[in-house]
SEKOL-228981 format. One line per 8 residues: number of its first residue (from 0); their letters; for each residue x negated, y, z negated of C-alpha. Coordinates in Angstrom, 3 decimals, m for minus. Layout:
<rs>
NUM = A = X Y Z; ...
</rs>
This chain:
<rs>
0 = GSSLFEQC = 18.201 41.538 m12.630; 21.807 42.623 m12.985; 22.462 39.952 m15.616; 20.197 41.837 m18.002; 22.049 45.088 m17.561; 25.346 43.393 m18.323; 24.131 43.303 m21.945; 23.755 47.087 m22.035
8 = AGGEATTQ = 26.318 49.571 m23.276; 26.151 51.506 m19.998; 25.486 55.176 m19.329; 22.311 56.607 m20.804; 21.257 53.302 m22.391; 21.369 51.577 m19.011; 19.374 54.374 m17.415; 16.671 54.266 m20.103
16 = LFLFLLTI = 16.362 50.496 m19.888; 16.159 50.664 m16.110; 13.363 53.247 m16.341; 11.628 51.120 m18.952; 11.709 48.070 m16.691; 10.367 50.108 m13.801; 7.559 51.390 m16.023; 6.630 47.881 m17.079
24 = RARHSSEC = 6.824 46.558 m13.537; 4.622 49.389 m12.260; 1.861 48.582 m14.717; m0.239 45.449 m14.496; 0.233 43.002 m17.363; m3.396 43.423 m18.430; m3.020 47.187 m18.941; m1.836 48.920 m22.077
32 = FAMGNAAA = 0.562 51.695 m22.881; 1.329 53.641 m26.043; 0.202 51.319 m28.878; m2.582 49.408 m27.181; m1.430 46.486 m25.061; 1.971 46.602 m26.726; 3.866 46.200 m23.498; 1.395 43.812 m21.867
40 = GGQALADD = 3.204 40.911 m20.352; 5.028 42.805 m17.654; 8.548 41.979 m16.628; 8.651 38.804 m18.744; 8.061 40.780 m21.946; 10.757 43.289 m21.071; 13.228 40.534 m20.219; 12.432 38.634 m23.437
48 = MLIERGPT = 12.834 41.764 m25.510; 16.256 42.490 m24.012; 17.518 38.931 m24.241; 16.253 38.208 m27.773; 16.887 41.590 m29.377; 19.518 43.278 m27.282; 19.343 46.729 m25.663; 19.581 48.772 m28.884
56 = EALRIVDA = 16.608 47.127 m30.582; 14.617 47.077 m27.325; 15.108 50.821 m26.925; 14.053 51.426 m30.544; 10.789 49.558 m29.963; 10.113 51.432 m26.719; 10.876 54.804 m28.321; 8.614 53.973 m31.268
64 = ARSGTDLL = 5.768 53.032 m28.944; 6.194 56.195 m26.885; 6.315 58.448 m29.945; 3.315 56.808 m31.586; 5.324 55.525 m34.558; 3.347 53.071 m36.692; 5.714 50.096 m36.745; 3.396 48.032 m38.949
72 = AEYVQACG = 3.168 50.759 m41.585; 6.962 51.116 m41.536; 7.384 47.362 m41.940; 4.935 47.171 m44.852; 6.583 50.093 m46.603; 10.062 48.616 m46.111; 8.883 45.362 m47.692; 7.422 47.119 m50.727
80 = GSKPLRRI = 3.817 46.805 m49.605; 1.133 49.468 m49.754; m1.604 48.622 m47.253; m1.081 47.676 m43.588; m3.655 45.120 m42.446; m4.486 45.850 m38.822; m8.064 44.745 m38.234; m8.796 41.242 m39.504
88 = LIASNGMA = m12.041 39.264 m39.667; m11.481 35.557 m39.003; m14.101 33.903 m41.239; m13.500 30.424 m39.867; m13.604 28.496 m36.616; m11.887 25.727 m34.682; m8.205 24.962 m35.117; m7.895 27.044 m38.275
96 = AAKAIMSL = m9.027 30.220 m36.518; m6.993 29.577 m33.369; m3.781 28.841 m35.283; m4.194 31.962 m37.407; m4.539 34.269 m34.422; m1.666 32.688 m32.487; 0.649 32.584 m35.496; 0.046 36.198 m36.496
104 = RQWAYMES = 0.559 37.436 m32.956; 3.763 35.446 m32.636; 4.993 36.805 m35.986; 4.182 40.368 m34.921; 6.117 39.939 m31.679; 9.123 38.366 m33.394; 9.221 41.150 m35.998; 8.428 44.188 m33.873
112 = GLDSVFTF = 8.475 43.150 m30.241; 4.763 43.956 m30.022; 1.971 41.413 m29.750; m0.879 43.858 m30.359; m0.172 44.871 m33.953; m3.340 43.128 m35.144; m6.937 43.247 m33.937; m8.908 40.063 m34.576
120 = VAMATRED = m12.683 39.893 m34.976; m14.040 36.346 m34.873; m17.254 34.906 m36.246; m18.885 32.592 m33.704; m21.971 30.398 m33.865; m24.007 29.585 m30.778; m22.478 26.087 m30.872; m18.959 27.535 m30.716
128 = LDANAEFI = m19.938 29.893 m27.902; m21.519 27.097 m25.868; m18.352 25.030 m26.342; m16.229 27.943 m25.111; m14.095 27.550 m28.227; m10.459 28.546 m27.927; m10.450 30.804 m30.997; m13.180 32.988 m29.458
136 = RLADSFVE = m11.110 33.532 m26.310; m8.057 34.374 m28.411; m9.878 36.979 m30.542; m10.185 40.609 m29.466; m13.917 40.543 m30.171; m16.512 38.326 m31.814; m19.786 38.577 m33.722; m22.403 35.885 m33.253
144 = VPPGKNVN = m23.599 34.378 m36.534; m26.515 32.032 m37.330; m26.115 28.416 m36.168; m26.451 25.213 m38.169; m24.800 24.275 m41.461; m21.821 26.295 m42.626; m23.865 27.765 m45.486; m25.557 29.776 m42.734
152 = NYANVDLI = m22.320 31.134 m41.323; m18.673 30.413 m42.196; m19.410 29.488 m45.822; m21.903 32.303 m46.398; m20.148 34.789 m48.707; m22.810 37.502 m48.356; m22.750 37.267 m44.563; m18.953 37.412 m44.402
160 = CELAVKQK = m18.841 40.506 m46.622; m21.635 42.172 m44.641; m19.755 41.619 m41.373; m16.481 42.793 m42.902; m18.093 46.127 m43.790; m19.889 46.541 m40.457; m16.774 45.710 m38.447; m14.640 48.029 m40.615
168 = VDAVWPGW = m11.916 45.425 m41.095; m8.936 45.777 m43.392; m8.867 42.110 m44.364; m10.679 38.783 m44.170; m8.859 35.530 m43.414; m10.956 32.511 m44.542; m9.066 29.630 m42.926; m9.563 26.334 m44.729
176 = GHASENPK = m12.751 24.647 m45.831; m15.959 26.713 m45.562; m15.711 29.679 m48.010; m11.927 29.543 m48.408; m12.118 28.072 m51.922; m15.139 29.997 m53.165; m13.980 32.478 m55.860; m17.012 34.659 m55.145
184 = LPAKLAKL = m15.590 35.694 m51.749; m12.344 37.378 m52.923; m14.196 38.868 m55.892; m16.863 40.499 m53.725; m14.366 41.674 m51.098; m12.250 43.285 m53.813; m15.261 45.368 m54.892; m15.656 46.484 m51.273
192 = GITFVGPS = m11.997 47.481 m51.018; m11.278 44.810 m48.403; m8.263 42.527 m48.704; m8.802 38.777 m48.991; m5.903 36.956 m47.337; m5.473 34.299 m50.005; m5.494 33.812 m53.785; m7.319 36.176 m56.099
200 = SPVMAVLG = m10.645 35.084 m57.553; m9.251 34.064 m60.998; m6.411 32.049 m59.476; m8.809 30.301 m57.122; m11.222 29.557 m59.952; m8.483 27.930 m62.041; m6.596 26.022 m59.349; m9.641 25.232 m57.226
208 = DKIAAGIL = m11.215 23.149 m59.989; m9.585 19.785 m60.760; m10.277 19.970 m64.503; m9.111 23.567 m64.921; m6.004 22.829 m62.851; m5.168 19.875 m65.094; m5.471 21.978 m68.240; m3.370 24.732 m66.667
216 = AQTAGVPS = m0.666 22.214 m65.716; m0.508 20.912 m69.281; m0.333 24.478 m70.591; 2.666 25.059 m68.325; 4.354 21.914 m69.688; 3.831 19.709 m66.648; 3.678 15.991 m67.612; 0.262 14.451 m66.965
224 = IPWSGDGL = m1.039 10.902 m66.872; m3.632 9.948 m69.537; m7.027 11.525 m68.830; m10.102 12.909 m70.534; m8.368 16.231 m71.150; m5.237 14.844 m72.804; m3.267 17.440 m74.747; m5.557 20.379 m73.973
232 = KAELTLEG = m3.835 23.731 m73.539; m5.383 27.114 m72.976; m4.799 30.814 m73.323; m6.316 32.290 m70.173; m9.190 34.738 m70.540; m8.885 38.378 m69.502; m10.325 37.322 m66.143; m7.518 34.787 m65.760
240 = TIPEETFR = m9.684 31.682 m66.198; m9.762 28.716 m68.595; m12.003 29.380 m71.643; m15.334 27.566 m71.285; m14.964 25.822 m74.647; m11.585 24.331 m73.679; m12.897 23.347 m70.257; m15.855 21.435 m71.738
248 = KATLTTLE = m13.579 19.364 m73.984; m12.098 17.717 m70.874; m15.466 16.778 m69.362; m17.649 13.717 m69.799; m21.354 14.437 m70.052; m22.735 11.035 m71.108; m22.085 7.383 m70.345; m21.098 6.814 m73.959
256 = EAINCAQR = m18.393 9.479 m73.722; m17.108 7.897 m70.521; m16.879 4.421 m72.102; m15.074 5.753 m75.168; m12.606 7.647 m72.970; m11.913 4.574 m70.813; m11.267 2.434 m73.860; m8.854 5.063 m75.184
264 = IGFPVVLK = m6.738 5.468 m72.035; m7.182 1.877 m70.841; m8.642 0.276 m67.720; m8.440 0.609 m64.749; m9.678 4.185 m64.612; m10.826 6.695 m62.013; m14.014 8.652 m62.545; m14.152 11.975 m60.677
272 = ASEGGGGK = m16.545 14.836 m60.107; m14.476 18.026 m60.265; m16.491 19.582 m57.427; m16.278 16.478 m55.268; m14.031 15.914 m52.295; m13.773 14.120 m48.988; m14.270 10.759 m50.680; m17.410 11.843 m52.550
280 = GIRMSASK = m17.750 11.771 m56.324; m14.912 9.351 m57.043; m15.009 5.751 m58.282; m12.434 3.269 m59.571; m13.517 1.057 m62.454; m11.655 m1.992 m63.706; m14.118 m2.855 m66.475; m16.828 m1.453 m68.709
288 = EELVQHFA = m19.504 m3.088 m66.552; m18.226 m1.345 m63.412; m17.948 1.976 m65.241; m21.625 1.802 m66.248; m22.636 1.552 m62.583; m20.108 4.067 m61.299; m20.924 6.825 m63.783; m24.484 7.093 m62.434
296 = QVQAEVPG = m23.209 6.981 m58.845; m20.760 9.840 m59.365; m23.474 11.924 m61.011; m25.805 11.319 m58.068; m23.211 12.025 m55.346; m22.240 15.469 m56.652; m25.253 16.723 m58.669; m24.424 19.207 m61.410
304 = SPIFMMQL = m20.672 18.809 m61.126; m18.538 18.384 m64.279; m17.084 14.866 m64.516; m13.710 13.767 m65.851; m11.661 10.580 m66.035; m8.043 9.659 m65.339; m6.000 6.512 m65.733; m5.630 4.735 m62.388
312 = CTGARHIE = m2.061 4.678 m61.061; m1.660 1.436 m59.119; 1.043 1.103 m56.495; 1.583 4.862 m56.412; 2.059 7.129 m53.427; 0.159 10.333 m52.738; 2.777 13.072 m52.366; 1.885 16.739 m51.953
320 = VQIVGDQH = 4.099 19.815 m52.169; 2.604 23.115 m51.101; 3.611 26.188 m53.082; 3.108 29.720 m51.802; 3.231 32.777 m54.057; 2.296 36.438 m53.796; 1.067 39.119 m56.187; 4.614 40.431 m56.617
328 = GNVVALNG = 5.858 37.245 m58.285; 7.620 35.741 m55.267; 7.127 31.972 m55.073; 8.481 29.374 m52.650; 7.927 25.605 m52.424; 7.396 24.353 m48.882; 8.212 20.878 m47.605; 6.528 17.904 m49.243
336 = RDCSTQRR = 4.380 15.417 m47.370; 3.247 11.850 m47.924; m0.548 11.500 m47.741; m0.738 7.896 m48.946; m2.359 6.486 m45.798; m6.053 6.890 m46.570; m9.409 5.311 m45.817; m12.309 5.694 m48.249
344 = FQKIFEE = m10.239 8.179 m50.277; m9.709 10.424 m47.261; m6.340 11.101 m45.655; m5.865 9.630 m42.211; m2.576 11.363 m41.497; 0.212 13.148 m43.341; 3.902 12.364 m42.953
</rs>
């Protein structure tokens, strides 16, 4: 429409934009030109590009697409990066996978005007396929994986790495849950030369374990409530993990140790399995008699997991603040949220 051309500088710029719009209009929105389906979206994409970015930036994007310029590589280089990630394996399902694909495509369009910068390969079980899951429709392609428990598919580190190699992806995005907190995944992918979109293996090993995270916090000078690892500080190993000897000092291996610890920090106490979660492996004890029963229960609920104890904070609220950092030392704290509304130690909603 003429209102769009009123934004142009006139002359040659107007002519080029007019030809661009005609080119877009002449091609069906499902077709591709230049860099894949970069211009897919027809007239609406062209209009959005002109309105949001103005004629100068719109022309730059069109010229780059026509000349074959790698906008993603330019962006990565300008930001101090070294490896463009184009083909990504989504090693998750459900909302996590769908949000990742939509968010990355939206980011790519907002940054470059192109929504086809990334190619997504999804993992899909027969159950997900039968349910016609949204994330499968959003992906560019999918690979069917064994059904059943997540240890057969989305939590299977060997399977994920095997698919990453076969599909020739640049990176793996693990979502949340499943294998996202398994240090073995980033470690194995690193050996294969494939980027893990998330923390490195040492960082995950330290922060993913409740005991190790507590020791690390104390080492950094963060105040902690009384617990079985009071006062412990650590010099990280060459691998970036807490030394095993220091780690063991914070654990409780026998009922006698648990009773002595509770008497030292004072009842009521919380007994936790460091590998527990989702309401499993956690018990509150207000007396020695309760602790005797609960220690055996925690051991049985999460077999083999290290156990530790903390003083119970009554009348407290559960506040979380997410912190995001990268390998270049850039760190930002995101908004906090109140997760105090829980049932059986599981969050019901977050405010």
